[in-house]
Chimera marker file (.cmm) of the C-alpha trace (Angstrom):
<marker_set name="trace">
<marker id="1" x="-18.483" y="3.436" z="13.182" r="1" g="1" b="0" radius="0.5"/>
<marker id="2" x="-20.656" y="3.402" z="10.056" r="1" g="1" b="0" radius="0.5"/>
<marker id="3" x="-22.550" y="0.195" z="9.328" r="1" g="1" b="0" radius="0.5"/>
<marker id="4" x="-22.767" y="-1.095" z="5.775" r="1" g="1" b="0" radius="0.5"/>
<marker id="5" x="-24.357" y="-4.081" z="4.141" r="1" g="1" b="0" radius="0.5"/>
<marker id="6" x="-22.225" y="-5.673" z="1.433" r="1" g="1" b="0" radius="0.5"/>
<marker id="7" x="-22.471" y="-8.882" z="-0.587" r="1" g="1" b="0" radius="0.5"/>
<marker id="8" x="-19.636" y="-11.316" z="-1.279" r="1" g="1" b="0" radius="0.5"/>
<marker id="9" x="-19.202" y="-13.946" z="-3.939" r="1" g="1" b="0" radius="0.5"/>
<marker id="10" x="-19.199" y="-17.503" z="-2.582" r="1" g="1" b="0" radius="0.5"/>
<marker id="11" x="-15.390" y="-17.923" z="-2.896" r="1" g="1" b="0" radius="0.5"/>
<marker id="12" x="-14.740" y="-14.595" z="-1.145" r="1" g="1" b="0" radius="0.5"/>
<marker id="13" x="-17.192" y="-15.437" z="1.631" r="1" g="1" b="0" radius="0.5"/>
<marker id="14" x="-15.511" y="-18.818" z="2.118" r="1" g="1" b="0" radius="0.5"/>
<marker id="15" x="-12.102" y="-17.140" z="2.317" r="1" g="1" b="0" radius="0.5"/>
<marker id="16" x="-13.321" y="-14.521" z="4.784" r="1" g="1" b="0" radius="0.5"/>
<marker id="17" x="-14.897" y="-17.223" z="6.941" r="1" g="1" b="0" radius="0.5"/>
<marker id="18" x="-11.645" y="-19.212" z="6.930" r="1" g="1" b="0" radius="0.5"/>
<marker id="19" x="-9.739" y="-16.200" z="8.264" r="1" g="1" b="0" radius="0.5"/>
<marker id="20" x="-12.260" y="-15.713" z="11.049" r="1" g="1" b="0" radius="0.5"/>
<marker id="21" x="-12.377" y="-19.443" z="11.870" r="1" g="1" b="0" radius="0.5"/>
<marker id="22" x="-8.572" y="-19.571" z="12.062" r="1" g="1" b="0" radius="0.5"/>
<marker id="23" x="-8.847" y="-16.762" z="14.627" r="1" g="1" b="0" radius="0.5"/>
<marker id="24" x="-6.536" y="-14.571" z="12.565" r="1" g="1" b="0" radius="0.5"/>
<marker id="25" x="-9.379" y="-12.028" z="12.684" r="1" g="1" b="0" radius="0.5"/>
<marker id="26" x="-12.355" y="-11.798" z="14.993" r="1" g="1" b="0" radius="0.5"/>
<marker id="27" x="-14.911" y="-10.892" z="12.294" r="1" g="1" b="0" radius="0.5"/>
<marker id="28" x="-15.408" y="-10.388" z="8.585" r="1" g="1" b="0" radius="0.5"/>
<marker id="29" x="-15.644" y="-6.658" z="9.240" r="1" g="1" b="0" radius="0.5"/>
<marker id="30" x="-12.173" y="-6.708" z="10.753" r="1" g="1" b="0" radius="0.5"/>
<marker id="31" x="-10.815" y="-8.479" z="7.663" r="1" g="1" b="0" radius="0.5"/>
<marker id="32" x="-12.472" y="-6.023" z="5.285" r="1" g="1" b="0" radius="0.5"/>
<marker id="33" x="-11.274" y="-3.005" z="7.281" r="1" g="1" b="0" radius="0.5"/>
<marker id="34" x="-7.722" y="-4.398" z="7.299" r="1" g="1" b="0" radius="0.5"/>
<marker id="35" x="-7.830" y="-4.931" z="3.528" r="1" g="1" b="0" radius="0.5"/>
<marker id="36" x="-9.090" y="-1.393" z="2.997" r="1" g="1" b="0" radius="0.5"/>
<marker id="37" x="-6.358" y="0.032" z="5.279" r="1" g="1" b="0" radius="0.5"/>
<marker id="38" x="-3.694" y="-1.861" z="3.331" r="1" g="1" b="0" radius="0.5"/>
<marker id="39" x="-5.133" y="-0.694" z="-0.002" r="1" g="1" b="0" radius="0.5"/>
<marker id="40" x="-5.165" y="2.905" z="1.223" r="1" g="1" b="0" radius="0.5"/>
<marker id="41" x="-1.533" y="2.641" z="2.396" r="1" g="1" b="0" radius="0.5"/>
<marker id="42" x="-0.547" y="1.191" z="-0.965" r="1" g="1" b="0" radius="0.5"/>
<marker id="43" x="-2.365" y="3.996" z="-2.775" r="1" g="1" b="0" radius="0.5"/>
<marker id="44" x="-0.579" y="6.596" z="-0.632" r="1" g="1" b="0" radius="0.5"/>
<marker id="45" x="2.774" y="4.992" z="-1.481" r="1" g="1" b="0" radius="0.5"/>
<marker id="46" x="1.903" y="5.018" z="-5.188" r="1" g="1" b="0" radius="0.5"/>
<marker id="47" x="0.857" y="8.670" z="-4.969" r="1" g="1" b="0" radius="0.5"/>
<marker id="48" x="4.186" y="9.559" z="-3.335" r="1" g="1" b="0" radius="0.5"/>
<marker id="49" x="6.086" y="7.619" z="-5.977" r="1" g="1" b="0" radius="0.5"/>
<marker id="50" x="4.178" y="9.342" z="-8.784" r="1" g="1" b="0" radius="0.5"/>
<marker id="51" x="4.915" y="12.728" z="-7.242" r="1" g="1" b="0" radius="0.5"/>
<marker id="52" x="8.620" y="11.868" z="-7.018" r="1" g="1" b="0" radius="0.5"/>
<marker id="53" x="8.660" y="10.710" z="-10.634" r="1" g="1" b="0" radius="0.5"/>
<marker id="54" x="6.974" y="13.920" z="-11.772" r="1" g="1" b="0" radius="0.5"/>
<marker id="55" x="9.500" y="16.010" z="-9.803" r="1" g="1" b="0" radius="0.5"/>
<marker id="56" x="12.322" y="13.964" z="-11.313" r="1" g="1" b="0" radius="0.5"/>
<marker id="57" x="11.015" y="14.438" z="-14.848" r="1" g="1" b="0" radius="0.5"/>
<marker id="58" x="10.719" y="18.180" z="-14.317" r="1" g="1" b="0" radius="0.5"/>
<marker id="59" x="14.228" y="18.440" z="-12.865" r="1" g="1" b="0" radius="0.5"/>
<marker id="60" x="15.902" y="17.427" z="-16.113" r="1" g="1" b="0" radius="0.5"/>
<marker id="61" x="18.604" y="14.962" z="-17.008" r="1" g="1" b="0" radius="0.5"/>
<marker id="62" x="21.434" y="13.636" z="-14.882" r="1" g="1" b="0" radius="0.5"/>
<marker id="63" x="24.891" y="12.179" z="-15.386" r="1" g="1" b="0" radius="0.5"/>
<marker id="64" x="24.456" y="9.787" z="-12.452" r="1" g="1" b="0" radius="0.5"/>
<marker id="65" x="24.602" y="6.046" z="-13.037" r="1" g="1" b="0" radius="0.5"/>
<marker id="66" x="21.611" y="3.824" z="-12.228" r="1" g="1" b="0" radius="0.5"/>
<marker id="67" x="23.417" y="2.573" z="-9.084" r="1" g="1" b="0" radius="0.5"/>
<marker id="68" x="24.024" y="6.142" z="-7.927" r="1" g="1" b="0" radius="0.5"/>
<marker id="69" x="20.384" y="7.042" z="-8.537" r="1" g="1" b="0" radius="0.5"/>
<marker id="70" x="19.210" y="3.981" z="-6.565" r="1" g="1" b="0" radius="0.5"/>
<marker id="71" x="21.521" y="4.836" z="-3.672" r="1" g="1" b="0" radius="0.5"/>
<marker id="72" x="20.314" y="8.437" z="-3.578" r="1" g="1" b="0" radius="0.5"/>
<marker id="73" x="16.710" y="7.203" z="-3.571" r="1" g="1" b="0" radius="0.5"/>
<marker id="74" x="17.463" y="4.799" z="-0.700" r="1" g="1" b="0" radius="0.5"/>
<marker id="75" x="19.148" y="7.589" z="1.262" r="1" g="1" b="0" radius="0.5"/>
<marker id="76" x="16.106" y="9.814" z="0.803" r="1" g="1" b="0" radius="0.5"/>
<marker id="77" x="13.744" y="7.025" z="1.886" r="1" g="1" b="0" radius="0.5"/>
<marker id="78" x="15.870" y="6.388" z="4.990" r="1" g="1" b="0" radius="0.5"/>
<marker id="79" x="15.953" y="10.099" z="5.786" r="1" g="1" b="0" radius="0.5"/>
<marker id="80" x="12.164" y="10.285" z="5.499" r="1" g="1" b="0" radius="0.5"/>
<marker id="81" x="11.688" y="7.153" z="7.620" r="1" g="1" b="0" radius="0.5"/>
<marker id="82" x="10.135" y="5.252" z="4.716" r="1" g="1" b="0" radius="0.5"/>
<marker id="83" x="12.830" y="2.551" z="4.623" r="1" g="1" b="0" radius="0.5"/>
<link id1="1" id2="2" r="1" g="1" b="0" radius="0.2"/>
<link id1="2" id2="3" r="1" g="1" b="0" radius="0.2"/>
<link id1="3" id2="4" r="1" g="1" b="0" radius="0.2"/>
<link id1="4" id2="5" r="1" g="1" b="0" radius="0.2"/>
<link id1="5" id2="6" r="1" g="1" b="0" radius="0.2"/>
<link id1="6" id2="7" r="1" g="1" b="0" radius="0.2"/>
<link id1="7" id2="8" r="1" g="1" b="0" radius="0.2"/>
<link id1="8" id2="9" r="1" g="1" b="0" radius="0.2"/>
<link id1="9" id2="10" r="1" g="1" b="0" radius="0.2"/>
<link id1="10" id2="11" r="1" g="1" b="0" radius="0.2"/>
<link id1="11" id2="12" r="1" g="1" b="0" radius="0.2"/>
<link id1="12" id2="13" r="1" g="1" b="0" radius="0.2"/>
<link id1="13" id2="14" r="1" g="1" b="0" radius="0.2"/>
<link id1="14" id2="15" r="1" g="1" b="0" radius="0.2"/>
<link id1="15" id2="16" r="1" g="1" b="0" radius="0.2"/>
<link id1="16" id2="17" r="1" g="1" b="0" radius="0.2"/>
<link id1="17" id2="18" r="1" g="1" b="0" radius="0.2"/>
<link id1="18" id2="19" r="1" g="1" b="0" radius="0.2"/>
<link id1="19" id2="20" r="1" g="1" b="0" radius="0.2"/>
<link id1="20" id2="21" r="1" g="1" b="0" radius="0.2"/>
<link id1="21" id2="22" r="1" g="1" b="0" radius="0.2"/>
<link id1="22" id2="23" r="1" g="1" b="0" radius="0.2"/>
<link id1="23" id2="24" r="1" g="1" b="0" radius="0.2"/>
<link id1="24" id2="25" r="1" g="1" b="0" radius="0.2"/>
<link id1="25" id2="26" r="1" g="1" b="0" radius="0.2"/>
<link id1="26" id2="27" r="1" g="1" b="0" radius="0.2"/>
<link id1="27" id2="28" r="1" g="1" b="0" radius="0.2"/>
<link id1="28" id2="29" r="1" g="1" b="0" radius="0.2"/>
<link id1="29" id2="30" r="1" g="1" b="0" radius="0.2"/>
<link id1="30" id2="31" r="1" g="1" b="0" radius="0.2"/>
<link id1="31" id2="32" r="1" g="1" b="0" radius="0.2"/>
<link id1="32" id2="33" r="1" g="1" b="0" radius="0.2"/>
<link id1="33" id2="34" r="1" g="1" b="0" radius="0.2"/>
<link id1="34" id2="35" r="1" g="1" b="0" radius="0.2"/>
<link id1="35" id2="36" r="1" g="1" b="0" radius="0.2"/>
<link id1="36" id2="37" r="1" g="1" b="0" radius="0.2"/>
<link id1="37" id2="38" r="1" g="1" b="0" radius="0.2"/>
<link id1="38" id2="39" r="1" g="1" b="0" radius="0.2"/>
<link id1="39" id2="40" r="1" g="1" b="0" radius="0.2"/>
<link id1="40" id2="41" r="1" g="1" b="0" radius="0.2"/>
<link id1="41" id2="42" r="1" g="1" b="0" radius="0.2"/>
<link id1="42" id2="43" r="1" g="1" b="0" radius="0.2"/>
<link id1="43" id2="44" r="1" g="1" b="0" radius="0.2"/>
<link id1="44" id2="45" r="1" g="1" b="0" radius="0.2"/>
<link id1="45" id2="46" r="1" g="1" b="0" radius="0.2"/>
<link id1="46" id2="47" r="1" g="1" b="0" radius="0.2"/>
<link id1="47" id2="48" r="1" g="1" b="0" radius="0.2"/>
<link id1="48" id2="49" r="1" g="1" b="0" radius="0.2"/>
<link id1="49" id2="50" r="1" g="1" b="0" radius="0.2"/>
<link id1="50" id2="51" r="1" g="1" b="0" radius="0.2"/>
<link id1="51" id2="52" r="1" g="1" b="0" radius="0.2"/>
<link id1="52" id2="53" r="1" g="1" b="0" radius="0.2"/>
<link id1="53" id2="54" r="1" g="1" b="0" radius="0.2"/>
<link id1="54" id2="55" r="1" g="1" b="0" radius="0.2"/>
<link id1="55" id2="56" r="1" g="1" b="0" radius="0.2"/>
<link id1="56" id2="57" r="1" g="1" b="0" radius="0.2"/>
<link id1="57" id2="58" r="1" g="1" b="0" radius="0.2"/>
<link id1="58" id2="59" r="1" g="1" b="0" radius="0.2"/>
<link id1="59" id2="60" r="1" g="1" b="0" radius="0.2"/>
<link id1="60" id2="61" r="1" g="1" b="0" radius="0.2"/>
<link id1="61" id2="62" r="1" g="1" b="0" radius="0.2"/>
<link id1="62" id2="63" r="1" g="1" b="0" radius="0.2"/>
<link id1="63" id2="64" r="1" g="1" b="0" radius="0.2"/>
<link id1="64" id2="65" r="1" g="1" b="0" radius="0.2"/>
<link id1="65" id2="66" r="1" g="1" b="0" radius="0.2"/>
<link id1="66" id2="67" r="1" g="1" b="0" radius="0.2"/>
<link id1="67" id2="68" r="1" g="1" b="0" radius="0.2"/>
<link id1="68" id2="69" r="1" g="1" b="0" radius="0.2"/>
<link id1="69" id2="70" r="1" g="1" b="0" radius="0.2"/>
<link id1="70" id2="71" r="1" g="1" b="0" radius="0.2"/>
<link id1="71" id2="72" r="1" g="1" b="0" radius="0.2"/>
<link id1="72" id2="73" r="1" g="1" b="0" radius="0.2"/>
<link id1="73" id2="74" r="1" g="1" b="0" radius="0.2"/>
<link id1="74" id2="75" r="1" g="1" b="0" radius="0.2"/>
<link id1="75" id2="76" r="1" g="1" b="0" radius="0.2"/>
<link id1="76" id2="77" r="1" g="1" b="0" radius="0.2"/>
<link id1="77" id2="78" r="1" g="1" b="0" radius="0.2"/>
<link id1="78" id2="79" r="1" g="1" b="0" radius="0.2"/>
<link id1="79" id2="80" r="1" g="1" b="0" radius="0.2"/>
<link id1="80" id2="81" r="1" g="1" b="0" radius="0.2"/>
<link id1="81" id2="82" r="1" g="1" b="0" radius="0.2"/>
<link id1="82" id2="83" r="1" g="1" b="0" radius="0.2"/>
</marker_set>
């Protein structure tokens, strides 16, 4: 694992310490790594959504209703194991 030295503002340090003291995490590093993992997952989801929107824009118009579009999107998410 790579070691880094980072600085926190006083409020952020207090919050990190409270998570460690509550034993939700064992160290500040664990908290920071968890936050980074979650941010990366969120970014991956946004990237997938953007790609889907681009594909949809390129595919042209549809006569489907909004409810039908939502249902098709849910079906695709279920099929891909994302929902």
